[in-house]
Structure formats: C-alpha cells, structure tokens
C-alpha positions, 0 to 999 in steps of 0.5 A: 239356693234356699235351705230346706233343712235347719240344724238347731244347735251349733255344738260339735254334733250339730256343726258336724251334721250341718257339714255332712248335709252340706257336703253335696252343696245343699244349703243348711241353716245352723242356729247358734245361741252365741252371737260370736259363734254365729259371726265366726261361722259365717265369716271364718267358716270355723267353729273353734269352740266346739269343732275346731278340726272342721272347715265348714262348707260355704253353703252352711249359714249360721243364724242366731234367730230361731224364727229364721228356721220356722219356715223350714220343713225339716229341723234337726234338733241337736241341743243338749237334752237338758235344754231341749224344752226351753229351746223348743219353747222359743221355736215358733210352732208349725207342722214340720218334721223335728228330728231329735238328736240329743241323747238323754233323759230330762232331769226332774221329770224323767221324760224322754226327749220325744215326750219333751218335744211332743209337749213343746211342739205338739204340731210337729212330726217327731223322729229320732236320729241316733247311732255310733257317731263321733262328730269330728269323723262325720264332719270329715266325711268319714263313713257313718251309719245311723238309725232314723226312727220315724213316728210317722212310719215309712211315709215320714221316712220317705220324706226324711231319708233323702233330706239326711242321707249323703254318700258318707252318712247312711240312715237305716229305717226304724219305727221304734222311737223308744228303742232309739232313745233308750240306746242313746241315753243308757250308753252315755252312762255306761261309757262313763263306767268304761272310762272309770275302768280305763282310769283305774287301769283295770285292762281290756278284759274288764272293759269288754266284760263291762260293755257286755254286762252294760248291754244287758242292763240296756236291754232290761231297761229298754224292754221294760219301757217297750223297746224292741230287742232288735233295735237295741242290738243295732246301731243306736244301741249296741253299735253306739255303746261299743263306740263310746265305751272305747275312746277318749273321743267320747266325752262320757268316756273321758269323764269316767277316765278322769274319775277313775284317775282320782278326780271328783265329778265337779273337777272333771266337769269344770270348764268343759265347753261340751256336755257329757250327757251321761252325767245328767242322765245317770241320776235320772236313769238310776231313779227310774230303774229303782222305782220300776225295779229294773236291776241296773247295778252299773248305772247305780254305781255310776250315779253313786260315783258322780254323787261323791258317795263312793270312790272309783275303787269302791265301785269296782270292788262292789261290782266284782263282789256281786253274787255269782249267777248265770249270765242271763239271769236278771240281776247278774 
C-alpha cells in the first residue's frame, strides 16, 4: 500500500493525526526532524517525547526526509506556527493540497499561516484544519469534529474530505480560511488568560465570564480581518475556545495556570517539549490590535503578563476595574 497523505511534523498533534488517518488501515507518511524520533516511531511504534499515550498503527511510517513527501497529493502541515516558513522552504515545490494545522500568527511579520504558506509554496492549494482537538483523544480514537476550510471551495473539499474523514474524525466544510485561522490563533491567547484565572483561584464564574468576553474580542478581531461571524461561532472558534480554556490538557491553559500561581513566563516555558503557541502569538496579536484600533483588553493583558510588565494579580485587577458598559458595546 502506498501513502496518499503525508503529515509534516511529528509533535503531539501531527502524531495524533497520523494515527487517526491510519485507523482504517491507510498508509500515512509522517515527517519528523529528529532522527532518533524517526527510529523510535518505526521500530517501537511510539512517540515517547510528544505523545507517550499512543501506540501507533503499523501503517504509520516515519521519515526524516521531506523529499519523500514531495510526491504525495495531500500534506497536512503540523509544525509550530513560528517554524512554518522554514519547513515549507525545505519542501520541494509542487502542485498539491497543503492543509495547514498550526494555530498562530508569524512573529515579526504578523502574517497568518495562509500568507506564510502562499509565499513559501505558491503552487499549492491551501486549506486550514482547525477545531476543538486534544491530541491524546484524537489518537485514542475518541469522537472529534473539526472545520476544514478550503481555498478551492467545494471542489477542493471533494478531494480532501475523503482523505481526512474517518469514523471518529469528522470534518465540516467551510470556505472561510480567515475565520478558521483567526479562531485558532486568538483562542490560544485567551486560553492563557483562563489558565491565569485558574492559577489565581478566582473560580468558575470568573472563567466563564472571561471566555464570553474573550469570545467578544475574537469576534471583533475576526470581523476586522474579514472573517464571518458564523465561522467564529463554530468549531474552529467558540468550540476550540471552550475546550482549550477548560483543561490543563491545553498547553496554553497550563502556561497561564503556572503564571497565575506565581511563575515567570521564562520559568513556565523552560524545558517544555511541546509549544504553547499563544506565548508567541500574544505580542503579535496585541500589536496588530493596537495598530488597527481593535479593542482587545484580555489579549493586551496577556501580552503584558508574558513580557513581565505586570503580575497576574495586577492583570486581574485591571480587567475587573475597566469602565462599566453595555455588554455588546465595543471595548466592554
């Protein structure tokens, strides 16, 4: 059997997607940068560094050579957002479907992942896969639904949906790539804020309020960028926000919790194998919001906290002391 789908990136999420796509016996080619990880996956069927809970299907094969994936018609790109440009620069050019699975904004340029990929792989047809997904649950075959936003419309959807859909992995169609990207990027920053609430012991009421007010910020930013409100109300926006703001299985929530408990950002991020994308996204998102006069007080507060400008307690005080306004009023 020859693989028709490749996964670029063998972190937790990339490994989980490989396992999910191999659940029906399909062969999946998984690229990993680390030679020792390639050997472990192929010899032991495990990924002890990034997804130790999973035993991988025999039809998942790892490789350290990006060129091996060049002939495949569909590639799911699951490298961290800040490494997308460099990895795609090393991938041989070709007319293929690139499904972007990283959630973030490029530091330094403020580019969304679709812009990064369009510049690095101009001949590819782009799509965005995003939604409420914990990697260990996907790898275990638990039911999961995601948004698959296709730049090529329904024709691309007709190609990609059979390649990605499995009994426990259900994609839903969209053509709103901006909305899918905005939801994934903004929710990571908001999850850090919810983790801070947890770390400070401020309770469930405060977390629910922050989720609701954070969603309002997501909507404001998304609309300003051309996203559709209904996209952000779906799996890749509100759905993903609720999941990642509610559990220490979220790397971003765990980072925020550590900050709320008194750790510095450098201490909380030190020695982590997996990437908390929100830490890199927060300053970029806050900068864009300020430049475009989009009111995002929670995002701005997370940025200041990560930069060491304020304490977690001061962040909470500042947000609670904002002027009283109508709930739907901009800046509330």
